[in-house]
C-alpha positions as a Python dict, from the first residue, in 0.01 Angstrom:
ca = {
    (1, 'M'): (0, 0, 0),
    (2, 'A'): (-3, 214, -320),
    (3, 'T'): (227, 557, -387),
    (4, 'L'): (174, 788, -698),
    (5, 'H'): (499, 936, -874),
    (6, 'G'): (486, 1207, -1111),
    (7, 'G'): (733, 1183, -1407),
    (8, 'P'): (801, 1381, -1734),
    (9, 'H'): (642, 1095, -1948),
    (10, 'G'): (353, 1025, -1725),
    (11, 'A'): (268, 884, -1361),
    (12, 'V'): (378, 583, -1204),
    (13, 'L'): (172, 379, -944),
    (14, 'Y'): (415, 178, -724),
    (15, 'V'): (222, -109, -502),
    (16, 'K'): (343, -303, -226),
    (17, 'G'): (122, -581, -44),
    (18, 'S'): (69, -985, -2),
    (19, 'S'): (82, -1212, -257),
    (20, 'D'): (-263, -1316, -200),
    (21, 'A'): (-364, -959, -292),
    (22, 'L'): (-170, -872, -573),
    (23, 'L'): (-17, -1151, -772),
    (24, 'E'): (-347, -1201, -962),
    (25, 'R'): (-332, -826, -1047),
    (26, 'C'): (-17, -858, -1235),
    (27, 'S'): (-53, -916, -1628),
    (28, 'E'): (320, -906, -1677),
    (29, 'R'): (670, -906, -1502),
    (30, 'L'): (1013, -701, -1578),
    (31, 'E'): (1268, -903, -1701),
    (32, 'A'): (1615, -890, -1629),
    (33, 'D'): (1711, -695, -1947),
    (34, 'G'): (1445, -428, -1873),
    (35, 'G'): (1188, -535, -2088),
    (36, 'T'): (880, -695, -1989),
    (37, 'G'): (719, -1080, -2016),
    (38, 'P'): (447, -1286, -1928),
    (39, 'C'): (354, -1295, -1536),
    (40, 'D'): (300, -1663, -1411),
    (41, 'A'): (119, -1617, -1127),
    (42, 'A'): (124, -1987, -1019),
    (43, 'A'): (519, -2007, -1011),
    (44, 'L'): (544, -1662, -809),
    (45, 'H'): (328, -1819, -556),
    (46, 'R'): (527, -2124, -535),
    (47, 'E'): (825, -1903, -506),
    (48, 'V'): (618, -1727, -203),
    (49, 'D'): (549, -2047, -36),
    (50, 'A'): (931, -2146, -51),
    (51, 'M'): (1028, -1825, 128),
    (52, 'A'): (741, -1832, 372),
    (53, 'A'): (847, -2197, 458),
    (54, 'R'): (1176, -2023, 588),
    (55, 'G'): (963, -1801, 834),
    (56, 'L'): (981, -1525, 602),
    (57, 'R'): (705, -1261, 562),
    (58, 'V'): (672, -1180, 195),
    (59, 'L'): (549, -883, 7),
    (60, 'V'): (512, -814, -345),
    (61, 'V'): (631, -499, -525),
    (62, 'A'): (462, -391, -852),
    (63, 'R'): (387, -78, -1055),
    (64, 'R'): (186, 65, -1342),
    (65, 'S'): (231, 335, -1568),
    (66, 'L'): (-80, 575, -1581),
    (67, 'P'): (-134, 881, -1798),
    (68, 'L'): (41, 1203, -1767),
    (69, 'G'): (-112, 1451, -1513),
    (70, 'T'): (-312, 1184, -1292),
    (71, 'R'): (-326, 1317, -982),
    (72, 'C'): (-512, 1057, -766),
    (73, 'V'): (-599, 677, -785),
    (74, 'D'): (-861, 427, -617),
    (75, 'H'): (-867, 90, -594),
    (76, 'G'): (-973, 3, -945),
    (77, 'D'): (-658, 138, -1079),
    (78, 'I'): (-446, -132, -865),
    (79, 'E'): (-501, -366, -1184),
    (80, 'Q'): (-275, -454, -1460),
    (81, 'L'): (11, -414, -1261),
    (82, 'T'): (393, -492, -1376),
    (83, 'F'): (551, -740, -1125),
    (84, 'L'): (857, -620, -1000),
    (85, 'G'): (976, -849, -743),
    (86, 'L'): (927, -1018, -405),
    (87, 'V'): (1084, -916, -61),
    (88, 'G'): (1125, -1127, 218),
    (89, 'M'): (1160, -997, 564),
    (90, 'I'): (1247, -1169, 895),
    (91, 'D'): (1086, -1094, 1218),
    (92, 'P'): (1211, -1347, 1456),
    (93, 'P'): (1013, -1437, 1793),
    (94, 'R'): (1151, -1205, 2080),
    (95, 'A'): (1370, -1358, 2324),
    (96, 'G'): (1248, -1625, 2566),
    (97, 'A'): (936, -1687, 2361),
    (98, 'K'): (995, -2049, 2283),
    (99, 'R'): (1066, -2111, 2672),
    (100, 'A'): (734, -1982, 2740),
    (101, 'V'): (552, -2204, 2507),
    (102, 'A'): (706, -2483, 2626),
    (103, 'A'): (643, -2360, 3003),
    (104, 'C'): (250, -2358, 2918),
    (105, 'Q'): (254, -2689, 2739),
    (106, 'G'): (444, -2829, 3048),
    (107, 'A'): (148, -2686, 3252),
    (108, 'G'): (-101, -2846, 3040),
    (109, 'I'): (-175, -2526, 2841),
    (110, 'K'): (-270, -2542, 2508),
    (111, 'V'): (-93, -2295, 2276),
    (112, 'K'): (-289, -2160, 1965),
    (113, 'M'): (-152, -1909, 1729),
    (114, 'I'): (-404, -1663, 1589),
    (115, 'T'): (-235, -1413, 1319),
    (116, 'G'): (-307, -1213, 1010),
    (117, 'D'): (46, -1389, 856),
    (118, 'H'): (68, -1576, 546),
    (119, 'A'): (-40, -1937, 651),
    (120, 'V'): (306, -2112, 555),
    (121, 'T'): (503, -1817, 738),
    (122, 'A'): (303, -1851, 1022),
    (123, 'A'): (291, -2255, 1036),
    (124, 'A'): (699, -2198, 1011),
    (125, 'I'): (716, -1973, 1317),
    (126, 'A'): (482, -2173, 1499),
    (127, 'D'): (719, -2491, 1440),
    (128, 'E'): (1015, -2299, 1533),
    (129, 'L'): (840, -2167, 1869),
    (130, 'G'): (746, -2569, 1959),
    (131, 'L'): (343, -2553, 1896),
    (132, 'R'): (185, -2876, 1877),
    (133, 'G'): (-103, -2961, 1647),
    (134, 'A'): (-202, -3128, 1334),
    (135, 'R'): (63, -3178, 1064),
    (136, 'V'): (-6, -3192, 703),
    (137, 'E'): (184, -3455, 441),
    (138, 'D'): (537, -3254, 411),
    (139, 'G'): (558, -3242, 801),
    (140, 'R'): (469, -2879, 839),
    (141, 'L'): (203, -2759, 1110),
    (142, 'R'): (-142, -2739, 961),
    (143, 'S'): (-264, -2391, 944),
    (144, 'V'): (-616, -2276, 865),
    (145, 'T'): (-703, -1961, 716),
    (146, 'G'): (-980, -1731, 825),
    (147, 'E'): (-1164, -1776, 481),
    (148, 'E'): (-1152, -2179, 558),
    (149, 'L'): (-1266, -2116, 889),
    (150, 'A'): (-1576, -1883, 796),
    (151, 'T'): (-1693, -2215, 637),
    (152, 'V'): (-1672, -2473, 936),
    (153, 'T'): (-1965, -2561, 1105),
    (154, 'D'): (-2041, -2514, 1469),
    (155, 'V'): (-2050, -2914, 1506),
    (156, 'D'): (-1707, -2950, 1339),
    (157, 'L'): (-1532, -2650, 1496),
    (158, 'P'): (-1463, -2780, 1826),
    (159, 'T'): (-1232, -3047, 1700),
    (160, 'L'): (-1077, -2864, 1459),
    (161, 'A'): (-979, -2594, 1690),
    (162, 'D'): (-847, -2827, 1948),
    (163, 'D'): (-629, -3045, 1649),
    (164, 'V'): (-479, -2726, 1487),
    (165, 'A'): (-240, -2494, 1635),
    (166, 'V'): (-225, -2217, 1400),
    (167, 'F'): (-472, -2005, 1236),
    (168, 'A'): (-343, -1784, 987),
    (169, 'R'): (-507, -1465, 763),
    (170, 'V'): (-764, -1409, 1008),
    (171, 'A'): (-956, -1128, 934),
    (172, 'P'): (-1008, -829, 1189),
    (173, 'E'): (-1404, -905, 1207),
    (174, 'Q'): (-1323, -1262, 1328),
    (175, 'T'): (-1312, -1155, 1685),
    (176, 'P'): (-1394, -1330, 2010),
    (177, 'S'): (-1766, -1218, 1971),
    (178, 'E'): (-1813, -1408, 1627),
    (179, 'K'): (-1925, -1782, 1634),
    (180, 'H'): (-1593, -1849, 1422),
    (181, 'D'): (-1367, -1773, 1683),
    (182, 'P'): (-1119, -2089, 1748),
    (183, 'A'): (-1090, -2033, 2112),
    (184, 'K'): (-1463, -1981, 2166),
    (185, 'P'): (-1628, -2354, 2140),
    (186, 'V'): (-1345, -2542, 2316),
    (187, 'A'): (-1299, -2271, 2628),
    (188, 'T'): (-1460, -2336, 2962),
    (189, 'R'): (-1395, -2078, 3231),
    (190, 'E'): (-1101, -2260, 3352),
    (191, 'E'): (-938, -2317, 3053),
    (192, 'L'): (-981, -1917, 2991),
    (193, 'E'): (-818, -1830, 3294),
    (194, 'A'): (-555, -2066, 3207),
    (195, 'L'): (-540, -1920, 2869),
    (196, 'L'): (-481, -1552, 3014),
    (197, 'L'): (-230, -1644, 3258),
    (198, 'A'): (-473, -1676, 3575),
    (199, 'G'): (-271, -1986, 3721),
    (200, 'L'): (-461, -2262, 3889),
    (201, 'A'): (-794, -2349, 3776),
    (202, 'S'): (-1050, -2506, 4057),
    (203, 'G'): (-1389, -2659, 4109),
    (204, 'E'): (-1567, -2794, 3823),
    (205, 'P'): (-1550, -2633, 3468),
    (206, 'Q'): (-1841, -2397, 3350),
    (207, 'P'): (-1863, -2332, 3026),
    (208, 'V'): (-1801, -1968, 2926),
    (209, 'M'): (-2127, -1786, 2861),
    (210, 'E'): (-2156, -1556, 2537),
    (211, 'D'): (-2220, -1222, 2810),
    (212, 'D'): (-1901, -1347, 3020),
    (213, 'W'): (-1704, -1360, 2687),
    (214, 'E'): (-1802, -1037, 2555),
    (215, 'R'): (-1782, -877, 2916),
    (216, 'L'): (-1420, -1019, 2912),
    (217, 'R'): (-1340, -901, 2575),
    (218, 'Q'): (-1446, -539, 2638),
    (219, 'R'): (-1252, -521, 2944),
    (220, 'A'): (-933, -641, 2756),
    (221, 'L'): (-956, -425, 2485),
    (222, 'A'): (-971, -144, 2726),
    (223, 'G'): (-680, -267, 2898),
    (224, 'T'): (-879, -287, 3220),
    (225, 'E'): (-779, -503, 3514),
    (226, 'L'): (-1005, -759, 3564),
    (227, 'R'): (-971, -861, 3927),
    (228, 'D'): (-1273, -699, 3998),
    (229, 'S'): (-1486, -934, 3764),
    (230, 'G'): (-1439, -1265, 3935),
    (231, 'W'): (-1237, -1414, 3682),
    (232, 'G'): (-915, -1386, 3883),
    (233, 'V'): (-738, -1267, 3554),
    (234, 'R'): (-610, -943, 3391),
    (235, 'R'): (-460, -864, 3036),
    (236, 'V'): (-62, -879, 3000),
    (237, 'Q'): (131, -733, 2732),
    (238, 'D'): (402, -981, 2736),
    (239, 'L'): (337, -1310, 2727),
    (240, 'T'): (691, -1462, 2754),
    (241, 'A'): (790, -1269, 3082),
    (242, 'T'): (435, -1304, 3233),
    (243, 'A'): (379, -1670, 3146),
    (244, 'R'): (713, -1792, 3333),
    (245, 'G'): (660, -1573, 3631),
    (246, 'T'): (324, -1688, 3677),
    (247, 'L'): (362, -2069, 3642),
    (248, 'R'): (683, -2058, 3868),
    (249, 'T'): (441, -1880, 4112),
    (250, 'S'): (161, -2116, 4046),
    (251, 'A'): (396, -2433, 4152),
    (252, 'P'): (426, -2412, 4515),
    (253, 'V'): (50, -2337, 4518),
    (254, 'E'): (-42, -2660, 4300),
    (255, 'S'): (197, -2854, 4548),
    (256, 'S'): (27, -2710, 4852),
    (257, 'I'): (-334, -2787, 4727),
    (258, 'S'): (-199, -3160, 4593),
    (259, 'S'): (-65, -3208, 4975),
    (260, 'A'): (-415, -3098, 5127),
}
């Protein structure tokens, strides 16, 4: 986000955004005495990672002085910025989310996080929620970015999607209709029903076909109930409440099936 402000000595462009997008565009930094000095992007990235490891969403704030009378700017003007600082914001998981994740895992459902957040922030929040997955050397949950995901082959993707719990910085165009959607290659019809809180799966798992997936995606995006599609699933807004309720309802059904 960028805003242009006029002043008696010239215009000032103020910018805020992700560290990935802005730190490399900063050519200097504001010092404590009001002067400017060199901007060490690598050191600032380390500071961002340290903040993100605490579960903070981090924004970079910067500015650029422009000539007097400047009235509009474009993307090309967001260069040669003066770094002003980092802002860390906490957005804690909603109440009950950790219990919902535990309930899903207890029922055999693998829970994955797919987000646009910074990879380190996403991993920290996923760890707080109790997600299970591969970890890196320092003990944090491994997170795979959308950029990394785009380079993974179709052969390696199912294993990656099964092992990794966190997919971060996923671009909007990486939708379920794209071949690199992490859920798609490992999803059977029954697994997808479980993922969408359908309750119990029954019968022999059948692969989810492309037209099935696309039909489901379009209905979900439209907010349409899916009960008439033969899938027995519907779109839900609140995973926390619905997961607990669905799993509690499914328990006596499972018991009856086992007894039969």
